[in-house]
N, C-alpha and C positions, 0 to 999 in steps of 0.2 A: 496487392498494393493499392494504396489510396489513389484517387484520380489526381493526376498531376496538375490539372487545370483548376482544382477546387481552391478556394481561398484558404489560406493559412488558418483562418479563424473558424472554418467549418469543415473539419475533416470528416470523412466517411467512416462510418462506425464499422467496426469489424466484430461479427458475432463471436469469434473465437476469443477475442480479448474480453468481452463482457462475460462469457462462460468462465474464463479464468478468474475474474474478479468475483463471480459468484462462488466459485470453488475456494477462493482465497477467504472470503468473509465467512463462509460456513466453517472453514477450518479454524479460524480466529474464534467464532462463536463457541465451538467445542472446547478450545482452550480456556475460554472465559467461563465455562460451566464449573462453578465453584461455590463454596457456602456464601460468598458475597452476593452472588446473582441468583443462587438457588439454595436457601438456607436448609431445606429439607433434604438435600442431596445425601444419599447414604454413602458409606465406605464399602468399596467393592474389593474382595480378595480373590485369591485363586486365580483360574484362568480368565474369568470376567475382569478381574482387577488389572490382570497383565494387559489385556487388549484395551481397556479403558485408558490406562496410563500411557501406552504406546501412541493412541490416537490423540490423547490430550497433549502429548509432548509434541507430535508432528504439527498440532494445531498452531502452535506458536510460530511456525515457519510460514504461515499465511502472511505474516507481515513482510517477510522476505519476498514472497511472491509479489505483494503489492509494490515493493520497492522497484523490483525489475520492470514491472508493468508501467510504474510512473516514469521511470527513466526512458522505456521505449515510446510511450506516447507523448511525452512532453518534447523529447528530442525530435520526434516526428514533425511536430508543428514547427519547431525551429529550423529544422533542415529544409523543410518545404518553404519556408518564407525567404531563407537564404537563396535557395535555388531560384525562386521566382523574382526576387528584388535585389539580391545581393546585398541586402541590409537587414538589420533587425530593428524593429519598433520596440525597444527594450521596455520603456514605460508602458506601452500599450500591452505588451505581454504580461507584465506584473500586475497591471490593473485588472486584465482579464482573468488571470489567476486569482486575484483577490475576490473578485465577483464569484468565482466558484468555491473557494475555500472558506473566506471569512464570514459571510453572513451565517451559515449554518453552525460554524464553529462559535461565533459570538453568541447565537441563540443558546447553544448548549451552555456556555459560560454564564450567561444571565440566568437560566433556569436553575443550574446548579448553585449560583450564589443566592438567589431568592429562597430556594428551598433548604439551603444548607446541606445538600446531599453529599458533597465532597469537602466542604470547609476550605475551598482554595482561597477564597477571598478573605483577607485579614481585616477585620473591622475594628479592632481595638484601639488603633492609632491611625492618624493621617499618614505617617511615614510607612506604617505596615501595609495599609491599604494601597498606597502608591506602588510599593514594591511588589506585592503580589499581582496587581494589574500589569505592571511592566513585565513580570516574568512570564505571564501566560499571554499577553497581547503581543509581546515581542517574540514568542516562541523560543523562549530559553528554558522552558520547564524541564526539558530533558537533561539539563545540566544541574537541576536542583537535587539535593541529597535525598529528598523525600517528596516525589511528585504527587500531590493529592489527586491529580486528574488522570492517573494511570495511563491508559493506552494513548493518551494524546502525545506521548513522548515521540512516537513514530511520525505524527503529523509534523512536529517541529523538525525532525530530521528532513522531511520532504520539502518543508518550506525553505530551509537553508539551501537545499539542491535547486529550487525554483530560483533562487537569487544568484547562485554561483554559476550553474551550467550554461545560462544564456550568455553570460560574460565570456566564459571560456569558448564557446562556439563562435562568437563574434570575433574574438580576438584571433582565433586560429583558422577561420574560414579561408580556404585557398583562393576565392575569388571565382572559381568555376566548379561545377560538380566534379567530384573525384572520378566519376564514370566518364566524364567528358574532357579529361586531361588536367584537371586540377590536382595539385600535389596534396595528398592527405597524410604526408608524413608527420606534419605537426599535430594534427588531430590524433593520430595513432600513438605518437610518443606521449601525448598528454594522457590518453586513456591508459597506457601502459604504466606511466608513473602513478596514477591514481590506483590502478588495480594491483600493482606490486608493492606500492608504498604504504597503502593502508593496512593490509596484513602484516607488513613489518612493524607498523606502530602498535598494532594488536599484540604481536609477539613481545615487543619491548614491554608493553604494559603487563602481560602476563608474567614476564620474567622478573619484573620488579615488584610483584605483588598487586594483581589486578583486583580492583573493587568489583563486587558481585553485580553492581548496576552499570558497569562500563558499557554493557551492550547498547545502552540507550544513547550514548554519545555520538554526535554526528561525525566527528573526525574519525570514528572507528567504524562508521556504517555507510559512508558514502559510495563505497565500492560497489555495493549491491545496486544502487541506482545506475551507477556508471555501466555495469554490465548490460542494463537495459539500454542505454545509449549506444553502446558497441553493437548490440543486436540490431537496432534500428539502422546503424550505419552499415551493417552487412547487408541487411535487407535492401537498402537503397542503392548501395554502390558496388556490392560484390556478391550480387545474387547467384551467379553460377556456382560460387564456393558453397552454397548452401544446398545444391542439387542432391547430395546423399539424403538429405532430410526428407525430400520429396519421394525418393525412391524406396527408402527404408524407414518409414515412420516407426515400426514397432521396434526396430532395433534402437532407434532414438529414445523411445519411451523406456526400454530397458536401462539404457545409460542414465537416463533421468532418475529412476528408481534407485540405481546404485549411488549416485551422486547425492541424493537427498536422504539416504537411509539413516545417516548419523542422527537426523531429526527425530527419528522414532525413540532414541535411547539417551540422547545427550541434552541436557538443559542448556539454556543460553548462557548460564553463569559458568558452565564448565570450561576450563582453560583450553581443552582440545577443540571444543566448538567454537570458542571466541577466536582462537588463533587461525584455525584452518577450516572449521566447519562452515562458518559463514560463506567463505569463498566457494565451497563446494555446493552449498544451497543455491547461491547466486548462479553459478554455472548450470546447475540442474534445472532451475526454473527458467533461465534464459533459453536453454535447449528446449524445454517444454513449450515455451512461448513461441519460438520460431517454428517448431514442427507443427503446431496447431495453426499458426498464422499462415503458413505455406500450404497446409493440406486441408484445413478446415475439419468438418465432422462427416464428410461424405453423405451417405444415406441417412445419418442421424441428424442432419442439420435441422430438419422440420419436426422432429419429435417434440413431444410435449415436455420431456425432462430438459432437452436442451434449451427450449424456449423459456421455461420457468427459470432455470439456472442464469440464463443471459439477463432476465428481467431482474433478478435478485443482484446480478453484477451491476446493473445501471443504478441501482439503489444503495450500492455498497458503502458509499461515503457516509450517508447519513446512518446506516445500520451500524457502521463502525463507531461512530461518534457516540451513539446513545446506548448500545447494548449493555455495556458494562454497568451502567447507572440505573437500570430499569427498576431494580428491586428498591433501591434507595429514593425513588421518586414517586409521587402520588399518582402512579398510572393506573387508570381505571381498570379493574378486574385481574390485573396481572398477579398480585399477591393471592387474590382469592382463587384463582385458577390453579396456581402452584399448590396451594394448601388443599384444594379439593383433590388434586391428582395424588398428593402424598398420603391422603386419607384413604383412597380407594385402590391403590397399587401396592401390594405387600412384597412382591418379589423384587429384590434389590436391582438387578440388571434392568428389569422392566421399568422400574421407577426411575432410573437414571435416563433410560431412553425417552420416557414420556416427559420427564423434566425438560430434557434438552429439546424436545419437539415443541413444548410450550415456549421455552426460551427463544427458539429460532422463530416461531411464528409471531410473537410479539415484537421481537426486534426487527423482522422484516416488515411487519406492518407499520411500525413506526418510521422506519427508514422510507417506505414507499410513500406514505402520507407526506412526510416532510420534503421528499424529492419532488413529488408531483405538484405540491401546492405551495411550497416555499422556495425551494432551490430553483425549479425550472422557470417559474415567473421571473425571477431575478436574472437568470441567464438569458432569457428571451429579451429582457430590457437591456442587457449588456450588448446583445447582438444587434440592437437597433441604434446603438450609439456609435458615432463615427469617431475613431480614435485616430488622431493625427499627430500626436506628440511623441517625442523620445526616439526619433529616428537615428539609429546608429548605422551608418554606411560604412562597409568594410574597404572598398576601393573606388 
């Protein structure tokens, strides 16, 4: 657990969560390995094709892991502030989130607009430009029938969560820690309504003819983030209930694999996945998060692999933003490297592996540079500013 005396603005990093971020972004990268990002990608058949498509399919669930992680981490900040001060600085929270999310996102939008890589900015008329700016700056692109900036739909879902969850926790906070006598019935009831209600909304949508892109809509996906909030709630206030995860981590991992197994075979657009599969994924990744958070990696903690993956996790936000657009941007050496690899590797499975390695390395490099030299300085500036506005006191 985090140090309870630390400032809500400066949580202690947990390596297990960084590793999960790293795993999640590698899964997303494999899912994004397609002709748009690697035009020389061959078509695999037979056993190699079966393995490739199973891994590519489970790759899209990396977004679901990110949802659970976001819910867990953000609610941890909010719970800590409520515990320490019995109030939430809502405006401060939103400003600090903006410092984390918006500069890198705006940079991406600016580069895509100038380069024309995704044609998201309509320039033919003033009204069209204003509309396209509003759609992407206000994070409603996940409700567009054709989102030109692809993977940013999940960022929009998370932004909506960042607006709504602090309000919910402020409203329902019992005044004292639930572990110290405060009633948590209101919070638990709210979690139950969300976790049961959203799958019912998905069921109603599927029963009346769901659109293939409905998986992007916020009101169908907030339960994944809420499972992360519930996991944080259990860690902070009902830790003894999680003791079986400490004693039997391998059994927990087996349950995780059973819960997420549908992700190997079903697409996001599949009605079965849409109605119930998203719930199983969120449960599985919540269980995985809790197990690793409580147990860590034991003797593997200091191995090179764990340290590398945890660093990739630290850079994951910028990796996520930029990876899908690398081929469409004038990135030095990226196209040339992919072309050289395609010319020198003739065995199709080997070519797929080599192109994925190139795609990963360039994506990680871009994410690392932008995190260390663009995002981090802005976050350091944010941490030097005293935020004293927007206090919302519960009692």
